[in-house]
C-alpha positions as CSV (number, residue, x, y, z in Angstrom):
1,M,22.4,61.4,-9.7
2,E,24.1,60.7,-13.0
3,E,27.0,59.1,-11.1
4,E,24.6,56.9,-9.2
5,E,22.9,55.7,-12.4
6,C,26.4,55.0,-14.0
7,F,27.4,53.0,-10.9
8,R,24.2,50.9,-11.1
9,S,24.7,50.1,-14.8
10,H,28.0,48.4,-14.0
11,I,26.7,46.1,-11.3
12,A,26.8,42.5,-12.5
13,P,23.4,40.9,-12.3
14,M,22.8,38.6,-9.4
15,T,22.6,34.9,-10.2
16,T,19.3,33.5,-9.0
17,F,18.3,29.9,-8.5
18,P,14.7,28.6,-8.9
19,P,13.0,27.8,-5.6
20,T,13.1,24.3,-4.4
21,P,9.8,22.5,-5.4
22,L,7.4,22.3,-2.5
23,G,7.2,18.5,-2.5
24,L,11.0,18.2,-2.4
25,E,11.3,20.9,0.2
26,S,8.9,19.0,2.5
27,L,11.1,15.9,2.3
28,Y,14.3,17.9,2.8
29,S,12.8,19.5,5.9
30,L,12.1,16.1,7.4
31,C,15.6,15.0,6.7
32,R,17.0,18.2,8.3
33,R,15.1,17.4,11.5
34,I,16.9,14.1,11.8
35,Y,20.3,15.3,10.4
36,A,20.5,18.8,11.6
37,D,24.3,18.8,11.3
38,Q,24.2,17.7,7.7
39,V,22.2,20.4,5.9
40,N,24.1,19.8,2.6
41,P,24.6,16.0,2.3
42,L,26.4,14.3,-0.5
43,Q,23.9,13.5,-3.3
44,V,23.8,11.3,-6.4
45,T,21.9,13.4,-9.0
46,A,20.3,12.4,-12.3
47,L,22.2,14.5,-14.9
48,V,19.2,14.5,-17.2
49,K,15.9,14.5,-15.3
50,Y,13.4,11.8,-16.0
51,W,10.8,14.2,-17.4
52,L,13.4,15.5,-19.9
53,G,14.0,12.0,-21.2
54,G,16.7,10.8,-18.8
55,P,16.9,7.2,-17.9
56,D,16.9,7.5,-14.1
57,P,13.5,8.1,-12.3
58,L,15.0,9.4,-9.1
59,D,16.0,13.0,-9.3
60,Y,18.3,12.8,-6.2
61,I,19.6,10.3,-3.7
62,S,21.0,11.9,-0.5
63,M,23.6,10.1,1.5
64,Y,23.8,10.8,5.2
65,T,26.2,9.7,8.0
66,N,24.3,8.1,10.8
67,P,26.2,7.6,14.1
68,G,24.0,4.7,15.2
69,V,22.9,4.1,18.8
70,A,25.6,2.1,20.6
71,E,23.5,1.2,23.6
72,H,20.9,-0.4,21.4
73,N,23.4,-2.3,19.2
74,I,22.8,0.0,16.2
75,P,26.2,0.5,14.5
76,P,27.3,3.6,12.6
77,H,26.0,3.4,9.0
78,W,25.3,5.3,5.8
79,H,21.7,6.3,5.3
80,Y,20.5,6.7,1.7
81,I,17.2,8.5,0.9
82,S,15.6,8.8,-2.6
83,F,13.6,11.7,-4.1
84,G,11.5,11.1,-7.2
85,L,9.0,8.2,-6.5
86,S,6.8,10.8,-4.8
87,D,5.6,13.9,-6.5
88,L,8.2,16.6,-6.0
89,H,6.8,19.3,-8.3
90,G,3.1,19.1,-8.2
91,D,2.7,20.3,-11.8
92,G,2.1,17.0,-13.7
93,R,5.6,16.7,-15.2
94,V,6.2,13.2,-13.7
95,H,3.1,12.2,-11.7
96,D,-0.6,12.9,-11.9
97,I,-1.5,16.0,-10.0
98,S,-2.9,15.0,-6.6
99,G,-3.9,16.8,-3.4
100,P,-2.8,16.7,0.2
101,D,-5.2,13.9,1.2
102,T,-3.9,11.4,-1.4
103,P,-0.7,9.5,-1.8
104,S,2.0,11.7,-3.4
105,G,3.1,10.1,-6.8
106,F,3.6,6.4,-6.0
107,G,3.2,7.3,-2.3
108,F,6.6,6.3,-1.2
109,E,10.4,6.9,-1.4
110,L,13.1,4.4,-0.9
111,T,15.8,4.3,1.8
112,F,18.7,2.1,2.5
113,R,21.0,1.7,5.6
114,L,24.5,0.3,4.9
115,K,26.8,-0.6,7.7
116,R,29.8,1.7,7.8
117,E,33.1,-0.1,7.5
118,L,36.0,0.9,9.9
119,G,38.0,3.7,8.4
120,E,35.4,4.4,5.7
121,T,35.2,8.2,5.1
122,A,32.8,8.4,2.2
123,P,29.6,6.5,1.4
124,P,29.8,3.9,-1.4
125,T,27.6,4.9,-4.4
126,W,26.5,1.4,-5.5
127,P,23.3,1.6,-3.3
128,A,22.1,4.5,-5.6
129,T,22.3,2.1,-8.6
130,V,20.2,-0.5,-6.8
131,M,17.6,2.2,-5.8
132,Q,17.5,3.6,-9.4
133,A,16.9,0.0,-10.7
134,L,14.0,-0.5,-8.2
135,A,12.5,2.9,-9.2
136,K,12.6,1.9,-12.9
137,Y,10.7,-1.3,-12.0
138,V,8.1,0.8,-10.2
139,F,7.7,3.3,-13.0
140,Q,7.6,0.7,-15.7
141,S,5.2,-1.8,-14.0
142,G,3.1,0.6,-11.9
143,N,3.6,-1.8,-8.9
144,T,4.5,-0.1,-5.6
145,L,6.8,-1.5,-2.9
146,C,5.5,-1.9,0.6
147,A,6.8,-3.1,3.9
148,G,7.0,-6.9,3.9
149,D,7.5,-7.2,0.1
150,H,10.6,-9.0,-1.2
151,V,12.7,-8.6,-4.3
152,S,14.7,-11.5,-5.8
153,W,18.0,-10.1,-7.1
154,H,20.1,-13.2,-7.6
155,T,23.4,-11.4,-7.4
156,A,25.3,-9.6,-4.6
157,L,23.8,-6.1,-4.3
158,D,27.3,-4.6,-4.6
159,N,28.5,-7.0,-7.3
160,S,30.9,-8.6,-4.9
161,E,31.1,-12.2,-3.6
162,S,28.7,-11.3,-0.8
163,R,25.8,-13.7,0.3
164,I,23.5,-10.6,0.5
165,Q,21.8,-11.1,-2.9
166,H,18.1,-10.3,-2.3
167,M,16.0,-7.7,-0.6
168,L,13.1,-7.3,1.9
169,M,11.2,-4.0,2.4
170,T,10.4,-2.5,5.7
171,E,9.3,0.8,7.2
172,D,12.2,3.2,7.8
173,P,12.5,3.4,11.6
174,Q,13.3,7.2,11.6
175,L,11.5,8.7,8.6
176,K,8.3,6.7,8.6
177,T,5.7,8.9,6.8
178,A,5.8,12.5,5.6
179,Q,3.0,14.9,4.7
180,T,3.6,17.2,1.7
181,P,1.4,19.6,-0.2
182,Y,1.0,17.0,-2.9
183,G,0.1,14.1,-0.6
184,S,1.6,11.6,1.9
185,V,4.9,9.8,1.4
186,N,6.0,6.6,3.2
187,F,9.6,5.8,3.5
188,V,10.3,2.2,2.5
189,Q,13.7,0.8,3.6
190,I,15.6,-1.7,1.6
191,V,17.0,-4.6,3.7
192,G,19.7,-6.8,2.1
193,I,19.1,-10.5,2.8
194,C,20.6,-13.8,1.8
195,T,19.0,-16.6,-0.2
196,E,17.9,-18.6,2.8
197,E,16.1,-15.6,4.2
198,L,14.4,-14.9,0.9
199,Q,13.1,-18.4,0.7
200,A,11.8,-18.2,4.3
201,A,10.0,-15.0,3.5
202,Q,8.4,-16.6,0.4
203,H,7.3,-19.7,2.2
204,W,6.0,-17.7,5.2
205,N,5.9,-14.0,5.0
206,G,8.1,-10.9,5.0
207,P,7.0,-9.3,8.3
208,G,7.8,-12.5,10.2
209,I,11.3,-12.7,8.8
210,L,11.9,-9.0,9.5
211,E,11.0,-9.5,13.1
212,I,13.6,-12.3,13.4
213,L,16.3,-10.2,11.7
214,K,15.5,-7.3,14.0
215,R,16.4,-9.3,17.1
216,L,19.6,-10.6,15.6
217,H,22.4,-8.1,15.9
218,G,24.4,-9.9,13.3
219,A,21.6,-9.9,10.8
220,G,20.5,-6.3,10.9
221,G,19.4,-5.5,14.4
222,P,16.6,-3.1,15.4
223,W,17.1,-0.8,12.4
224,L,17.7,-3.6,9.9
225,I,21.1,-2.3,8.8
226,T,22.5,-4.2,5.8
227,D,26.0,-5.6,6.3
228,M,27.4,-6.8,3.0
229,R,30.1,-8.7,4.8
230,R,27.6,-10.8,6.8
231,G,28.6,-14.4,6.3
232,E,25.8,-16.2,8.2
233,S,22.1,-16.4,7.6
234,M,19.6,-15.9,10.3
235,L,19.1,-19.7,10.4
236,E,22.8,-20.1,11.2
237,L,22.8,-17.2,13.7
238,D,19.7,-18.5,15.6
239,L,19.1,-22.2,15.5
240,A,15.6,-21.7,16.7
241,A,14.7,-19.5,13.7
242,Q,14.0,-22.5,11.4
243,E,11.5,-24.0,13.8
244,E,9.9,-20.6,14.2
245,V,9.5,-20.3,10.4
246,E,8.1,-23.8,10.2
247,R,5.5,-23.0,12.8
248,G,4.6,-19.9,11.0
249,I,4.1,-21.7,7.7
250,E,1.9,-24.3,9.3
251,A,-0.2,-21.7,11.2
252,D,-0.4,-18.9,8.7
253,G,0.6,-20.3,5.3
254,S,2.3,-17.9,2.9
255,N,1.2,-14.4,2.0
256,L,2.9,-14.6,-1.4
257,S,0.1,-15.1,-3.9
258,G,2.1,-15.3,-7.1
259,V,5.4,-14.8,-8.9
260,S,6.8,-14.1,-12.4
261,A,8.4,-17.3,-13.7
262,R,9.4,-19.3,-16.8
263,C,6.5,-21.6,-17.2
264,S,4.2,-23.1,-19.8
265,W,1.3,-25.6,-20.1
266,A,0.0,-28.0,-22.7
267,D,-3.4,-29.6,-23.3
268,V,-2.6,-33.3,-23.8
269,N,-4.9,-36.3,-24.3
270,A,-4.5,-39.8,-22.9
271,Q,-2.6,-41.1,-25.9
272,Q,0.0,-38.3,-25.6
273,L,0.4,-39.1,-21.9
274,N,1.3,-42.7,-22.8
275,T,4.1,-41.6,-25.1
276,V,5.3,-38.4,-23.6
277,G,8.0,-39.9,-21.3
278,T,10.5,-37.3,-20.4
279,S,10.2,-35.3,-23.6
280,N,10.0,-31.5,-23.6
281,L,6.5,-30.5,-24.6
282,D,7.5,-26.8,-25.2
283,S,7.5,-27.7,-29.0
284,N,4.2,-29.6,-28.9
285,E,1.6,-28.1,-31.1
286,N,-0.9,-28.0,-28.2
287,S,1.5,-26.0,-26.0
288,Y,0.1,-22.6,-25.2
289,K,2.5,-20.1,-26.6
290,R,0.6,-16.8,-26.6
291,E,3.8,-14.8,-26.9
292,T,4.3,-16.0,-30.5
293,L,1.2,-14.1,-31.6
294,D,1.6,-10.5,-32.7
295,N,-0.5,-8.5,-30.4
296,N,-0.7,-5.7,-32.9
297,S,-1.9,-7.9,-35.8
298,S,-5.0,-6.6,-37.4
299,N,-5.4,-9.2,-40.1
300,E,-8.4,-11.6,-40.0
301,L,-6.5,-14.6,-38.7
302,G,-5.2,-12.5,-35.8
303,V,-8.7,-11.4,-34.9
304,L,-10.0,-14.9,-35.0
305,E,-7.2,-16.2,-32.9
306,S,-7.6,-13.5,-30.3
307,T,-11.4,-14.3,-30.1
308,E,-10.6,-18.0,-29.7
309,L,-8.2,-17.2,-26.9
310,L,-11.0,-15.6,-24.8
311,R,-13.1,-18.7,-24.7
312,S,-13.0,-21.0,-21.7
313,K,-12.0,-24.5,-22.5
314,K,-12.3,-27.5,-20.2
315,L,-9.3,-29.8,-20.4
316,E,-8.9,-33.5,-19.7
317,A,-5.2,-33.6,-18.9
318,L,-2.3,-31.2,-18.6
319,H,1.4,-31.1,-18.9
320,L,3.0,-28.2,-16.9
321,T,6.6,-27.1,-17.4
322,F,8.5,-25.0,-15.0
323,N,12.1,-23.9,-14.9
324,L,14.0,-24.8,-11.7
325,E,13.6,-21.5,-10.0
326,A,9.8,-21.6,-10.5
327,G,9.7,-25.3,-9.6
328,I,11.4,-24.6,-6.3
329,L,8.3,-22.5,-5.4
330,L,5.9,-25.4,-5.9
331,P,6.1,-26.5,-2.3
332,L,5.2,-23.0,-1.3
333,A,2.3,-22.9,-3.7
334,I,0.8,-26.1,-2.3
335,R,1.9,-26.1,1.4
336,G,1.8,-22.4,2.0
337,R,-1.2,-21.5,-0.1
338,V,-3.5,-24.2,-1.4
339,K,-3.5,-26.2,1.8
340,H,-4.6,-23.0,3.6
341,G,-7.6,-22.6,1.2
342,R,-5.9,-20.0,-1.0
343,H,-4.6,-19.7,-4.6
344,F,-1.1,-19.3,-6.1
345,T,-0.3,-17.9,-9.6
346,F,2.7,-18.3,-11.9
347,K,2.9,-15.6,-14.5
348,S,5.2,-16.3,-17.5
349,V,8.0,-13.7,-18.0
350,L,8.0,-14.7,-21.7
351,G,4.4,-13.9,-22.6
352,D,0.9,-13.8,-21.3
353,T,0.7,-17.4,-20.0
354,V,-0.7,-17.6,-16.4
355,I,-1.1,-20.8,-14.3
356,T,-3.1,-20.5,-11.1
357,F,-3.5,-23.3,-8.6
358,V,-6.7,-23.0,-6.5
359,A,-8.1,-24.7,-3.4
360,P,-11.7,-25.9,-3.4
361,T,-12.7,-23.1,-1.0
362,V,-11.5,-20.3,-3.4
363,T,-14.6,-18.6,-4.9
364,G,-15.1,-17.0,-8.3
365,T,-13.1,-19.5,-10.2
366,L,-13.7,-21.2,-13.5
367,V,-13.0,-24.7,-12.2
368,D,-15.0,-27.2,-10.2
369,S,-14.8,-30.8,-9.1
370,E,-16.2,-32.0,-12.5
371,H,-13.9,-29.8,-14.5
372,P,-10.7,-29.2,-12.5
373,Y,-8.7,-27.9,-15.4
374,V,-10.0,-24.9,-17.3
375,A,-8.2,-22.5,-19.7
376,H,-9.5,-19.0,-20.5
377,G,-7.3,-17.8,-23.2
378,P,-3.8,-17.7,-21.7
379,W,-5.0,-18.2,-18.2
380,L,-5.1,-21.8,-16.9
381,Q,-6.7,-22.6,-13.6
382,V,-6.0,-25.9,-11.9
383,L,-8.2,-27.1,-9.0
384,I,-6.2,-29.0,-6.3
385,P,-8.5,-31.0,-4.0
386,D,-7.4,-31.6,-0.4
387,E,-6.3,-35.2,-1.0
388,L,-4.2,-34.2,-4.0
389,A,-2.7,-31.3,-2.2
390,Q,-1.4,-33.6,0.5
391,I,0.1,-35.9,-2.1
392,M,1.7,-33.0,-3.9
393,S,3.0,-31.5,-0.7
394,Q,4.9,-34.7,0.1
395,S,6.1,-35.3,-3.5
396,F,7.4,-31.7,-3.8
397,E,9.6,-32.0,-0.7
398,V,12.5,-33.0,-3.0
399,L,12.3,-29.5,-4.5
400,N,13.5,-28.1,-1.2
401,N,16.9,-29.5,-2.2
402,P,17.2,-28.0,-5.7
403,L,20.7,-29.3,-6.3
404,E,19.3,-32.8,-6.3
405,V,16.5,-32.0,-8.9
406,N,16.9,-32.8,-12.6
407,V,13.3,-33.1,-13.6
408,T,11.3,-29.9,-14.0
409,F,7.9,-31.0,-15.3
410,C,4.8,-32.7,-14.1
411,H,1.5,-34.2,-15.3
412,F,-2.1,-33.7,-14.2
413,C,-4.7,-36.1,-15.4
């Protein structure tokens, strides 16, 4: 007995690892059903977890090798899957505690399918950087990403010379939706697209563009696999695609109801309109520059200004200023939204300024036929009657060729 006790005392303690959190294990189990031969995939891991003060919201990004389906023109590719936008732990450390009948965390995880290059033996890691950036946006803004949404990126996703510089979101064709103890999780797949495809999605809608991309093997195919070496847009791969988009815009309008932009507005009178010419009214004393006020100011002047900003003011004439990127969306705002009886909003990225164009059929607005321009604090509403919408639609056609544009302002009076 003494020898047995002595033997036990010299046994090194066994190293134990904490159990995998239930939310994470549920997602891992789904992945294992699809990738049964890859139970231990390569992962990009956040060194310092988000709840401990780390910068990256995604705890893990797994990278799988997908063989594709040759008979359906689905090429071999890398499949990236995120873990962290949903609630992995269920203890409130990242997301509010929820039950099985509610969305888990933000209710989704991101995936990405990247075409595998010939001879490539390991997955590139740059998609993980893109996924972390999107996750930061979601955590900071509280806005979720859904199938059909688009993201303007304005640079090649892999920082190369590629034309693939923007993203559309779709449902992952294999993962779809998972049920965890902490709620449901949708898998939203990132699809790399070029500028022409982004513009088509903005002017029409994301689902329509995704359907076109699905039927074009060279633009993504059935599983919408991103090929960073793709040199042709869907409009070049399928000459009928442009006509299809045009028909869609005329029939459906656009489902994009607003964008963040560089924009401002000024309340101007008739005398100012006669002298304004091509000057920049950003410095005019009547320009609305809400961002110059200190939101935390507690002095009397700040309180008075804040109260004043909440009053509705009927305006006689306006001067609107947009940067080129926002101006290019004016045809969309009029043709794709206002002419279909809808509204479109430009939200300033520099402050609280908001400019909303509304059709006469939109209800609950501050404007009417007698007072078509009304400001409520930083929010400006502009009524666009049908006749004016037709004129604007024709006038804004030049903005479809931005290289020819050198004027980025307009007047309403």
